[in-house]
C-alpha positions in Angstrom: -11.1 15.0 21.9 -10.2 11.6 23.6 -7.6 9.0 23.2 -7.5 5.6 21.2 -6.7 3.1 22.4 -5.0 0.0 20.1 -3.9 -2.8 19.4 -0.8 -3.5 16.6 -1.3 -6.3 14.3 2.5 -6.4 13.3 5.7 -4.9 13.6 7.3 -4.2 11.0 8.2 -0.9 8.5 4.2 0.4 8.7 3.0 -1.2 11.7 6.2 -0.1 14.3 7.9 3.2 11.8 4.4 4.4 10.9 1.6 4.0 13.1 3.3 3.2 16.6 6.1 5.7 15.5 2.4 8.5 15.1 1.3 7.0 18.1 4.2 7.6 20.6 4.8 11.3 19.0 1.2 11.9 19.6 0.1 9.6 23.0 -2.5 12.1 24.0 -4.7 11.2 20.2 -3.2 6.6 20.4 -1.9 5.3 22.2 -0.5 0.8 21.5 -1.3 -1.0 24.5 -0.8 -5.0 23.3 0.8 -6.0 20.2 1.6 -9.3 18.2 4.5 -9.7 16.3 6.4 -13.2 15.5 10.3 -12.5 15.4 11.3 -11.4 18.7 13.5 -9.1 18.4 10.7 -6.2 16.8 8.8 -7.1 18.9 10.8 -6.7 22.2 11.6 -3.0 20.7 8.7 -1.9 20.1 6.7 -3.5 23.2 9.7 -2.0 24.7 9.2 1.3 22.9 5.5 1.5 24.5 5.7 0.2 28.1 4.5 -2.7 27.3 4.3 -5.9 29.3 5.4 -8.7 28.6 2.3 -10.4 29.0 0.9 -8.2 26.6 3.3 -9.2 23.7 2.3 -12.3 21.4 4.0 -13.6 19.1 0.7 -14.6 17.4 -2.2 -12.4 16.4 -4.7 -15.5 17.1 -3.4 -15.8 21.3 -3.8 -11.5 21.1 -7.1 -11.6 19.6 -8.2 -15.1 21.2 -9.1 -13.8 24.7 -11.0 -10.0 26.0 -11.1 -6.9 23.3 -7.7 -4.7 24.9 -8.7 -1.9 23.2 -11.5 -0.2 21.1 -9.0 -0.4 17.7 -7.1 -2.9 16.1 -3.8 -1.8 13.5 -3.1 -4.7 11.5 0.1 -4.4 9.3 1.0 -7.8 8.6 2.5 -9.1 5.6 -0.1 -8.9 2.4 -0.8 -12.5 2.5 -1.3 -12.6 6.3 -4.4 -9.7 6.4 -7.7 -12.2 5.7 -7.8 -13.7 9.0 -6.5 -11.3 11.8 -8.7 -9.0 10.5 -11.7 -10.6 10.5 -11.0 -12.2 13.8 -10.3 -8.8 15.0 -13.3 -7.6 13.7 -15.9 -10.9 15.7 -14.2 -9.8 18.7 -15.7 -6.0 18.4 -12.0 -3.9 17.2 -12.6 -1.2 15.0 -9.7 -1.8 12.3 -7.6 0.4 10.8 -5.9 -2.5 8.0 -3.1 -1.8 6.0 -3.0 -2.3 2.9 -4.6 -4.5 0.0 -7.4 -5.8 1.9 -6.6 -8.6 0.9 -4.0 -11.1 -2.1 -7.5 -12.1 -3.8 -11.3 -11.1 -4.1 -13.4 -12.7 -2.5 -11.5 -12.1 0.5 -11.9 -8.7 0.2 -15.3 -8.7 0.1 -15.4 -11.5 3.3 -13.4 -8.9 6.1 -15.6 -5.4 4.0 -18.8 -7.5 4.9 -18.1 -9.0 7.8 -17.0 -5.5 8.8 -20.3 -3.8 7.8 -22.3 -6.7 9.8 -20.3 -6.0 13.0 -20.6 -2.4 12.3 -17.1 -2.3 12.9 -15.1 0.9 11.6 -13.2 -1.0 7.9 -10.0 2.1 7.4 -7.7 0.5 4.6 -4.5 2.6 4.2 -5.1 4.6 1.5 -3.0 7.3 2.7 -2.7 9.0 -0.6 -6.8 10.1 -0.3 -5.1 11.9 2.3 -2.1 14.1 1.9 -2.6 17.3 0.7 -1.9 17.2 -2.5 -4.6 14.9 -4.3 -7.0 16.4 -1.6 -6.7 19.5 -4.0 -7.1 17.5 -6.7 -10.4 16.4 -5.5 -11.8 19.5 -4.8 -10.9 21.0 -8.2 -13.0 18.4 -9.9 -16.2 18.4 -7.1 -16.1 22.0 -7.4 -16.5 21.5 -11.5 -13.8 23.4 -12.4 -13.0 20.2 -15.7 -17.0 20.2 -16.3 -17.5 16.6 -17.4 -15.2 14.8 -17.5 -13.8 12.9 -20.5 -9.7 11.5 -20.0 -8.0 10.6 -17.4 -4.0 9.4 -17.0 -1.8 9.2 -13.9 1.6 7.4 -14.2 3.7 6.0 -10.9 7.6 6.2 -11.6 8.9 3.6 -9.1 12.7 4.8 -8.8 15.2 1.9 -9.6 16.3 1.7 -5.5 13.0 1.3 -4.6 11.7 -1.4 -6.8 14.9 -4.0 -6.4 14.3 -3.2 -2.6 10.9 -3.9 -2.0 9.4 -5.7 -5.7 12.9 -7.6 -6.8 14.4 -8.3 -3.5 12.4 -7.8 -0.3 8.9 -8.6 0.7 7.1 -8.1 -2.0 9.6 -9.5 -4.5 6.9 -12.3 -5.6 3.0 -13.5 -5.6 4.2 -16.1 -2.7 4.2 -13.0 -0.2 2.4 -10.7 -1.5 -0.3 -9.1 -3.7 0.1 -8.8 -7.2 2.4 -5.0 -8.4 -0.5 -3.3 -8.8 -2.4 -4.0 -5.4 1.0 -4.0 -3.6 2.2 -0.7 -5.0 -0.3 1.1 -7.3 -2.8 0.4 -4.9 -2.7 4.0 -3.9 -2.9 5.3 -7.3 -6.4 3.2 -8.1 -7.7 4.2 -5.6 -7.2 7.7 -5.7 -7.6 7.1 -9.6 -11.4 5.5 -8.9 -12.0 8.3 -6.4 -11.7 11.5 -8.6 -13.7 9.1 -11.5 -17.0 9.6 -9.5 -18.6 6.1 -10.9 -18.5 2.5 -11.3 -15.2 1.2 -13.8 -16.6 -0.8 -17.1 -13.8 -2.9 -18.1 -10.2 -2.5 -19.3 -7.4 -4.1 -20.8 -3.9 -4.1 -19.3 -0.2 -5.5 -20.6 3.6 -5.9 -18.9 5.8 -7.8 -17.7 8.5 -8.8 -16.2 11.5 -7.8 -18.6 14.6 -6.7 -16.8 15.2 -8.5 -13.8 15.7 -11.5 -13.9 18.8 -14.1 -15.2 18.5 -13.0 -18.5 19.7 -10.0 -17.4 22.6 -10.9 -15.1 26.3 -9.4 -16.8 28.5 -12.6 -17.3 30.1 -13.4 -14.3 27.8 -12.0 -11.5 27.4 -14.6 -8.6 24.2 -14.6 -6.6 25.2 -12.4 -4.0 26.5 -8.7 -5.0 29.7 -9.1 -1.9 30.4 -12.5 -4.1 33.0 -11.3 -6.6 31.1 -9.8 -8.5 33.1 -8.3 -12.1 30.9 -5.6 -12.3 29.8 -4.1 -8.7 32.0 -1.0 -8.8 29.3 0.3 -11.7 26.7 -1.1 -10.3 23.2 1.0 -9.8 21.9 -2.0 -7.7 25.5 -2.9 -5.8 23.6 -3.9 -3.1 26.7 -2.9 -0.3 26.8 0.7 -1.6 23.1 0.9 -1.7 22.4 -0.5 2.4 26.1 -0.2 4.1 26.1 4.0 3.0 23.9 4.8 4.9 24.9 6.1 8.3 23.6 4.5 11.8 20.8 7.3 12.1 20.3 7.1 8.2 19.4 3.2 8.5 17.0 3.6 11.5 14.9 4.8 8.7 13.1 2.4 5.8 14.7 0.8 3.5 17.2 0.5 5.5 15.3 -0.8 8.5 14.1 -3.9 6.5 17.1 -4.6 6.7 18.4 -5.4 10.1 17.0 -5.1 13.5 19.6 -3.6 14.2 20.5 0.1 12.1 25.1 -1.3 13.5 26.7 -1.3 9.6 28.1 -4.8 11.0 24.6 -5.8 11.5 23.7 -4.6 7.4 26.8 -6.6 6.2 25.7 -9.9 8.3 21.9 -9.5 7.0 23.5 -8.7 3.3 25.5 -11.4 3.6 22.5 -14.2 4.6 19.4 -12.3 4.0 17.4 -12.1 0.5 18.9 -7.4 0.4 22.3 -8.9 -1.2 21.1 -11.0 -3.7 22.5 -9.8 -6.9 18.9 -8.2 -8.2 19.3 -10.8 -11.5 19.1 -13.9 -9.4 16.4 -13.8 -7.5 13.3 -15.7 -7.0 10.8 -12.5 -7.9 8.2 -12.7 -10.5 6.4 -9.4 -10.3 6.4 -7.2 -13.2 9.5 -4.4 -13.8 6.0 -2.4 -15.7 2.6 -2.8 -16.6 -0.4 0.1 -17.9 -4.1 -0.5 -18.0 -6.9 1.0 -20.3 -9.7 1.4 -18.5 -13.9 2.4 -19.2 -16.1 4.1 -16.6 -19.5 4.4 -16.5 -21.2 7.4 -18.4 -18.2 7.2 -21.0 -14.9 8.7 -19.2 -11.7 6.7 -19.9 -8.6 6.6 -18.2 -4.7 5.2 -18.5 -2.7 4.1 -15.6 1.1 3.2 -16.0 3.8 1.8 -14.0 7.2 0.8 -14.1 10.0 0.1 -11.8 13.7 1.9 -13.7 13.0 5.3 -13.3 15.7 7.5 -11.6 14.2 8.8 -9.5 10.5 8.8 -7.2 7.6 10.6 -9.4 3.4 10.7 -9.7 1.9 12.7 -12.7 -1.9 12.9 -13.3 -2.9 15.2 -16.3 -7.1 15.4 -16.2 -9.8 16.0 -19.4 -13.1 17.6 -19.0 -15.3 19.4 -20.9 -13.6 23.1 -19.5 -10.1 22.5 -18.7 -7.5 20.8 -17.6 -5.6 20.0 -15.0 -1.9 19.0 -15.1 -0.4 18.3 -11.4 3.3 16.4 -10.1 3.4 14.8 -7.1 7.2 15.0 -5.6 7.1 18.9 -7.0 3.8 19.4 -5.3 2.9 21.3 -8.4 -0.9 21.7 -9.7 -1.8 23.3 -13.2 -5.7 24.5 -13.7 -6.2 25.5 -17.4 -9.9 26.6 -18.4 -11.0 26.2 -22.0 -11.7 29.8 -23.8 -9.2 31.5 -20.6 -5.8 32.4 -21.1 -2.6 31.4 -18.5 -3.0 29.3 -16.4 -3.3 29.1 -13.2 -0.5 27.0 -10.7 -0.9 26.1 -6.7 2.4 25.4 -5.6 0.9 23.2 -2.4 3.5 23.7 0.9 6.1 20.9 0.3 5.9 17.7 1.9 8.4 15.1 2.3 8.3 11.6 1.0 8.7 10.0 3.9 5.2 10.0 5.5 4.0 9.7 2.2 3.2 12.9 1.7 1.9 14.0 5.1 -0.7 11.0 3.9 0.7 9.2 6.9 0.3 11.5 9.4 -3.2 13.0 7.7 -4.9 9.4 7.9 -4.1 8.9 11.3 -5.7 11.9 11.5 -8.6 11.3 9.8 -8.6 8.1 11.8 -8.4 8.1 15.1 -11.3 11.5 15.0 -13.5 9.6 13.9 -12.6 6.1 16.1 -12.6 8.2 19.4 -16.6 9.0 18.6 -18.1 5.6 16.3 -18.5 7.3 12.8 -18.3 4.2 10.6 -20.6 6.2 7.5 -17.7 9.4 7.8 -14.3 7.2 7.0 -13.2 8.2 3.7 -10.8 5.1 3.0 -13.8 2.8 4.2 -13.7 -0.8 2.9 -17.0 -0.5 1.1 -15.2 2.6 -0.9 -11.4 1.1 -1.1 -13.1 -2.1 -3.4 -14.3 -0.1 -6.6 -10.2 0.0 -6.3 -9.3 -3.7 -5.6 -11.6 -5.1 -7.7 -9.9 -2.7 -10.9 -5.9 -3.9 -10.2 -7.0 -7.7 -9.5 -9.6 -7.7 -13.3 -6.1 -5.3 -15.1 -3.7 -9.1 -13.3 -6.4 -11.0 -14.6 -6.7 -9.4 -18.2 -2.4 -9.1 -18.1 -1.9 -12.7 -17.6 -4.8 -13.5 -20.6 -4.9 -11.2 -22.8 -8.1 -10.2 -22.9 -11.2 -7.2 -21.7 -12.2 -7.7 -18.6 -15.8 -6.5 -17.8 -15.9 -4.9 -14.3 -19.8 -6.4 -13.9 -19.3 -10.2 -15.1 -15.8 -10.0 -12.1 -17.1 -8.4 -9.7 -20.4 -11.5 -9.9 -17.4 -13.9 -9.7 -15.8 -12.9 -6.6 -19.3 -12.3 -5.4 -19.9 -16.1 -5.4 -16.8 -17.3 -4.7 -16.8 -15.2 -1.6 -20.3 -17.1 -0.5 -18.8 -20.3 -2.0 -15.9 -19.9 0.9 -18.2 -18.9 4.3 -20.2 -21.5 3.0 -16.8 -23.9 3.3 -16.0 -22.2 6.6 -17.2 -23.9 10.5 -20.4 -23.2 11.3 -21.2 -21.8 7.3 -23.7 -23.0 5.1 -21.6 -25.8 4.0 -19.7 -26.9 7.6 
């Protein structure tokens, strides 16, 4: 297999420490030959790691994409709200694109990006890494073989550990809608993608309920200051103490997520300064977050299949669970234990399968699996073979955005009508662009 060369747009956690790290570990498969990153420290550090000369290390993605195409592939790993423009520009420049999820922070722009790639015949791979884990691939294989008969109902849950919720969705870069997509897209888009994959048919309608009920001023302990280091009276016993969590890791561990989000350098003193000045040192009850800390979705798919999905951010430990029932049997599983159980109606006993252990860092093998798959199809230009393509991923995005609409309005959302509204808005935006029908 020939090596694939790529430009990297966004050198944060996913860009530098996932895609960039995989390229360094697998130089015969993937090479980063240019990059764009507005943060000077990150730009310099990532360029040094890949031996990229200054003239190919850009502060702005627009500058990188304005010139001649520098590689066959563009990896877009910017923030949630900054995907659309670089993705569209990369496609128009002729790049195949590996795009971090979600595609865009609203449904119309999701469709615009997907259609742009299809018009140009470009690969658009979305970063739905859980499809590429051995665990969920095995679940899909069991369903695809018909072991459970006709599917009746699917129940999935994501229990987000309290420290993960506070790091990413209270203090961090996904904490409010100005910075990121809603929680159902910023966090649970993986789960919704799996749900749509397992269902294997379009969703018809859904309802959703959820709120931000805990991580707000009303829950703050009496006397709690704005930042943890400012003499908080309950700091010693608080599970959300920023100093204990972010300064407790040694310098080797602090090179990795989540500590790598706090400071560019892993030194404890650099982290201490960042906590005093940046978002991660704030009291979790005194942040500018508006992300829900719990949500449930109830869905009906075509042919009567029903499903439910629950997410919350106050779990003691990370865990994803599923239970799928069919006319001939049932499947139960826990991702974090690598454990699957299958029972068949009319048969005694339960078949248990324990998949080889996979580390949670790297999405239980999903990061490696996605990049192994993507580089293989990109090397051959085999757009039709991409499993989590933009077009395939649209269904889970529709579900996520519709769930947020249902939660906010208290109404049941009809998915056909929702898709039609998104398509109409996409056409309107295209017409308003320079050179469009309304330009």
